[in-house]
C-alpha positions, 0 to 999 in steps of 0.5 A: 550467509543464513538469512541475508537475502533482502526480504519483506513481508505483504500484510494483505488480502489476496486479489483472486483476479491476480491484479492488487491486493497480496498478488500485486504485491508478491509480484512486485516484490520479486521484480524488485529483487526481494523474497517477500512474505505473506500474512494472508488476513483476507480472500476477496472474491474478484477480477478486472470488473469487480469486488464480488465476495470478502472474506477475513480471515480468523484471529488465530490463524492471523497470529500464527503466520507472523509467529511462524514467519518471525520464528524463522526469517529476516524480514527487513520491511514490512506493509499493509494492504486491505486490512476488512474490519476493525479486529483484523486492524486490531489483530495486524497492530498487535502481532507489528507491535509484538515482532519487528519486521523492519520499517512499516508502509501502510498502505490505507485500503479503503475503496476498490477501483470499481467503487466497491468498499473493503474497509468499514467506517470503524476499521478506518477509525481503528487505523487511523488511531492504532496503526498510524502511529506504527507506520513509517511511512503511509502512501495515501490516494486522495479519498484515502486521505480525505477519510483519515485526515478528516478534511476536503481535499480539492487543490494541490494546497489541500494535500499539503494540509492532509499530509501533516495532518496524517504526520501528526496521527503518527505517521513518520513518512507522507506520500499523499497520491493525487491521481484521482484529480482527474482534471490535471495533465499531470499526476503528482504526489506530495512527500511529508518526510519525517524531517519535516522538508517534503517534494513533489513527484509528476507523471503525465497521465496516461489515459487508461483504465489499466492501472488496478492495483497501483496503490498495492504495487508503488508501496510494495515497491517502496518496502521491497527497497526498504528492505534493501536499506534503500533510503526512504526518499529514494525508496519513493521515488524508485516506486514511482517511476516502477508504476509508472512505467507499468502503466505506461507499457500496460497490458491487456487483461480482463474486460473492466479496470486493468492490471499493470504491467508488473514486467515493465522495467 
């Protein structure tokens, strides 16, 4: 049947180094047997050593990409990644309100592995106020959760409190990733679901610098699973397991924070 194959959408920036951003989304969705589509909102010059430059795209071409996809494809789930600045966030929000592309996963990309800021302070406020209320799931790491929830996160209890704050801001489901707690033997993530139930997910911490694109990858995997009509809880659990495999079965690319192995199963 026409248009019945599962289709998902990545709304993000391009990573010229191929490890994160839209490139990681495409690789992940392909591996999860979902047809991946894209709305490119920004271009970066980056590699495993850092981000050298970035440029947001004009509103007109972003609008036209959304309209083009809506006119032909049947997208069942979508996700956002790096959105660069306030104008881009507002443009994406307007289009997400205009078109129905299924459940929305918000990966609030703010800081690159090398430390470069990928979202301005004003844009963070716009994400909090305009994008979060549209999210079926938000997937921040600890620094991102701190910025959006406007609180320090130093303990597991803080992760729970931040999750509840993010849900109060409008995100239906929340996944706070605890990978930045480097002093813990396990990488533990907290999940708060829309019905109020919650659970922890843990995996052994792997001593490696090959972790570039983990946030993009887990959110893209969840998006792909939702496009296949998997439940939210199962999609999140599959995403966690997939990312763990991509880190554990690493590949040697670049001289800095290297990419994941998206071939891992």
